[in-house]
N, CA, C and O of each residue as an XYZ file, in Angstrom:
292
protein
N      11.329      0.726     16.223
C      11.945     -0.509     16.626
C      13.429     -0.393     16.337
O      13.840      0.247     15.370
N      14.217     -1.014     17.181
C      15.666     -0.939     16.999
C      16.128     -1.966     15.958
O      15.355     -2.825     15.532
N      17.384     -1.863     15.563
C      17.931     -2.716     14.501
C      17.882     -4.193     14.857
O      17.594     -5.022     13.994
N      18.155     -4.538     16.102
C      18.147     -5.951     16.506
C      16.749     -6.549     16.375
O      16.592     -7.676     15.907
N      15.739     -5.794     16.789
C      14.354     -6.287     16.670
C      13.951     -6.401     15.206
O      13.274     -7.352     14.817
N      14.365     -5.437     14.398
C      14.086     -5.498     12.963
C      14.683     -6.765     12.356
O      14.003     -7.486     11.626
N      15.935     -7.031     12.655
C      16.596     -8.230     12.130
C      15.911     -9.499     12.615
O      15.770    -10.453     11.850
N      15.481     -9.527     13.879
C      14.799    -10.698     14.421
C      13.501    -10.963     13.658
O      13.202    -12.102     13.299
N      12.746     -9.910     13.420
C      11.470    -10.066     12.709
C      11.671    -10.373     11.228
O      10.861    -11.073     10.619
N      12.729     -9.860     10.663
C      12.985    -10.039      9.234
C      13.114    -11.503      8.847
O      12.696    -11.891      7.756
N      13.684    -12.320      9.719
C      13.941    -13.719      9.368
C      12.808    -14.665      9.778
O      12.922    -15.875      9.580
N      11.734    -14.143     10.338
C      10.609    -14.997     10.725
C       9.883    -15.523      9.487
O       9.735    -14.790      8.509
N       9.430    -16.775      9.509
C       8.692    -17.324      8.361
C       7.458    -16.496      8.002
O       7.145    -16.337      6.822
N       6.757    -15.968      9.003
C       5.563    -15.176      8.700
C       5.905    -13.867      7.995
O       5.080    -13.322      7.262
N       7.114    -13.361      8.213
C       7.546    -12.170      7.491
C       7.740    -12.494      6.017
O       7.336    -11.717      5.153
N       8.350    -13.625      5.725
C       8.535    -14.043      4.329
C       7.185    -14.240      3.647
O       7.004    -13.829      2.501
N       6.244    -14.860      4.338
C       4.908    -15.085      3.775
C       4.212    -13.754      3.500
O       3.659    -13.555      2.419
N       4.237    -12.852      4.466
C       3.594    -11.550      4.295
C       4.249    -10.758      3.167
O       3.564    -10.073      2.407
N       5.566    -10.850      3.057
C       6.281    -10.145      1.996
C       5.882    -10.670      0.626
O       5.629     -9.887     -0.289
N       5.823    -11.990      0.477
C       5.394    -12.574     -0.800
C       3.970    -12.147     -1.143
O       3.677    -11.854     -2.302
N       3.088    -12.108     -0.157
C       1.706    -11.689     -0.395
C       1.643    -10.233     -0.845
O       0.886     -9.897     -1.755
N       2.423     -9.380     -0.220
C       2.450     -7.970     -0.618
C       3.014     -7.804     -2.023
O       2.480     -7.025     -2.813
N       4.089     -8.527     -2.347
C       4.654     -8.454     -3.695
C       3.623     -8.886     -4.729
O       3.506     -8.257     -5.780
N       2.881     -9.939     -4.452
C       1.845    -10.412     -5.375
C       0.741     -9.370     -5.520
O       0.246     -9.138     -6.623
N       0.355     -8.746     -4.417
C      -0.708     -7.742     -4.455
C      -0.299     -6.530     -5.283
O      -1.088     -6.047     -6.095
N       0.910     -6.034     -5.093
C       1.331     -4.862     -5.859
C       1.553     -5.206     -7.327
O       1.386     -4.351     -8.197
N       1.921     -6.433     -7.605
C       2.052     -6.846     -9.003
C       0.686     -6.852     -9.682
O       0.570     -6.446    -10.839
N      -0.340     -7.306     -8.982
C      -1.694     -7.350     -9.554
C      -2.204     -5.962     -9.918
O      -2.946     -5.812    -10.888
N      -1.816     -4.954     -9.157
C      -2.300     -3.605     -9.460
C      -1.260     -2.782    -10.220
O      -1.387     -1.564    -10.348
N      -0.248     -3.457    -10.712
C       0.719     -2.866    -11.639
C       1.559     -1.746    -11.027
O       1.814     -0.733    -11.679
N       1.989     -1.926     -9.783
C       2.915     -0.964     -9.183
C       4.261     -1.138     -9.866
O       4.813     -2.238     -9.901
N       4.792     -0.035    -10.415
C       6.048     -0.109    -11.148
C       7.095      0.870    -10.641
O       8.212      0.901    -11.158
N       6.753      1.663     -9.641
C       7.716      2.648     -9.183
C       7.522      3.005     -7.731
O       6.571      2.576     -7.078
N       8.455      3.807     -7.243
C       8.436      4.247     -5.860
C       8.450      5.766     -5.854
O       9.174      6.355     -6.657
N       7.713      6.414     -5.019
C       6.711      5.821     -4.138
C       5.381      5.623     -4.851
O       4.988      6.443     -5.681
N       4.714      4.575     -4.538
C       3.328      4.350     -4.931
C       2.537      4.241     -3.635
O       2.847      3.414     -2.777
N       1.525      5.070     -3.500
C       0.729      5.088     -2.280
C      -0.606      4.421     -2.551
O      -1.321      4.787     -3.484
N      -0.935      3.432     -1.718
C      -2.162      2.658     -1.890
C      -2.976      2.743     -0.609
O      -2.444      2.573      0.488
N      -4.263      3.007     -0.755
C      -5.185      2.990      0.373
C      -5.919      1.663      0.330
O      -6.545      1.326     -0.675
N      -5.846      0.914      1.410
C      -6.546     -0.366      1.474
C      -7.789     -0.193      2.336
O      -7.710      0.232      3.489
N      -8.944     -0.531      1.754
C     -10.220     -0.517      2.468
C     -10.756     -1.930      2.379
O     -11.184     -2.370      1.312
N     -10.737     -2.642      3.495
C     -11.101     -4.057      3.467
C     -10.098     -4.804      2.607
O      -8.892     -4.725      2.840
N     -10.591     -5.522      1.621
C      -9.719     -6.260      0.710
C      -9.417     -5.485     -0.571
O      -8.669     -5.967     -1.422
N      -9.987     -4.296     -0.717
C      -9.819     -3.500     -1.932
C      -8.693     -2.493     -1.751
O      -8.568     -1.880     -0.691
N      -7.878     -2.322     -2.777
C      -6.819     -1.326     -2.755
C      -7.079     -0.239     -3.782
O      -7.541     -0.521     -4.888
N      -6.786      0.988     -3.425
C      -6.965      2.136     -4.307
C      -5.626      2.846     -4.443
O      -5.042      3.267     -3.444
N      -5.138      2.983     -5.666
C      -3.874      3.678     -5.895
C      -4.141      5.175     -5.770
O      -4.943      5.741     -6.513
N      -3.463      5.795     -4.829
C      -3.641      7.228     -4.594
C      -2.626      8.056     -5.360
O      -2.939      9.157     -5.812
N      -1.416      7.540     -5.509
C      -0.371      8.310     -6.177
C       0.721      7.380     -6.674
O       1.068      6.391     -6.028
N       1.249      7.723     -7.829
C       2.448      7.071     -8.363
C       3.487      8.179     -8.488
O       3.344      9.099     -9.293
N       4.520      8.075     -7.687
C       5.505      9.150     -7.655
C       5.048     10.271     -6.733
O       3.969     10.213     -6.144
N       5.892     11.293     -6.619
C       5.577     12.419     -5.740
C       4.335     13.138     -6.227
O       4.151     13.335     -7.428
N       3.486     13.528     -5.296
C       2.307     14.336     -5.595
C       2.243     15.479     -4.590
O       2.521     15.273     -3.409
N       1.886     16.670     -5.034
C       1.678     17.757     -4.078
C       0.521     17.405     -3.136
O      -0.333     16.582     -3.466
N       0.507     18.034     -1.972
C      -0.510     17.725     -0.967
C      -1.922     17.838     -1.534
O      -2.752     16.964     -1.284
N      -2.209     18.887     -2.287
C      -3.559     19.106     -2.798
C      -4.007     17.941     -3.678
O      -5.142     17.479     -3.558
N      -3.135     17.465     -4.553
C      -3.475     16.346     -5.438
C      -3.652     15.061     -4.637
O      -4.559     14.274     -4.906
N      -2.786     14.856     -3.660
C      -2.870     13.651     -2.837
C      -4.154     13.661     -2.007
O      -4.841     12.645     -1.905
N      -4.469     14.803     -1.420
C      -5.679     14.939     -0.614
C      -6.924     14.664     -1.458
O      -7.852     13.997     -1.000
N      -6.944     15.171     -2.669
C      -8.073     14.932     -3.576
C      -8.188     13.449     -3.900
O      -9.294     12.909     -3.922
N      -7.078     12.789     -4.148
C      -7.091     11.354     -4.453
C      -7.619     10.546     -3.273
O      -8.349      9.574     -3.465
N      -7.258     10.940     -2.055
C      -7.757     10.247     -0.860
C      -9.270     10.394     -0.778
O      -9.978      9.409     -0.571
N      -9.767     11.606     -0.936
C     -11.221     11.836     -0.869
C     -11.959     11.032     -1.935
O     -12.998     10.435     -1.653
N     -11.431     11.012     -3.152
C     -12.078     10.269     -4.232
C     -12.082      8.769     -3.952
O     -13.084      8.095     -4.193
N     -10.975      8.246     -3.449
C     -10.898      6.814     -3.147
C     -11.864      6.445     -2.032
O     -12.525      5.409     -2.103
N     -11.952      7.278     -1.007
C     -12.884      7.001      0.090
C     -14.333      7.051     -0.387
O     -15.159      6.243      0.037
N     -14.635      7.996     -1.267
C     -15.985      8.079     -1.825
C     -16.295      6.836     -2.659
O     -17.380      6.266     -2.546
N     -15.349      6.420     -3.490
C     -15.540      5.225     -4.308
C     -15.717      3.995     -3.425
O     -16.575      3.156     -3.700
N     -14.925      3.879     -2.380
C     -15.037      2.740     -1.469
C     -16.407      2.712     -0.806
O     -17.005      1.646     -0.661
N     -16.906      3.878     -0.402
C     -18.223      3.947      0.235
C     -19.321      3.544     -0.739
O     -20.280      2.878     -0.351
N     -19.188      3.941     -2.000
C     -20.189      3.596     -3.015
C     -20.188      2.110     -3.334
O     -21.224      1.548     -3.691
N     -19.035      1.474     -3.207
C     -18.918      0.053     -3.535
C     -19.424     -0.848     -2.420
O     -19.624     -2.044     -2.636
N     -19.633     -0.294     -1.232
C     -20.085     -1.131     -0.116
C     -21.557     -1.172      0.014
O     -22.080     -1.836      0.908
């Protein structure tokens, strides 16, 4: 999306609402740094990585989170 469209969407009330909801969600799961990668399955979030992770570690975290999500359903 171009800069003008980004700016247009940025000031929409629904953008502010969605942003507040995301901030509340990351606060609940104790996100404290960037990058933090979260996999969302339905309403559940799984933290895959805090900070940089090599591909192998990240791939393993994805597989484990997907397995856990499947077991919880």
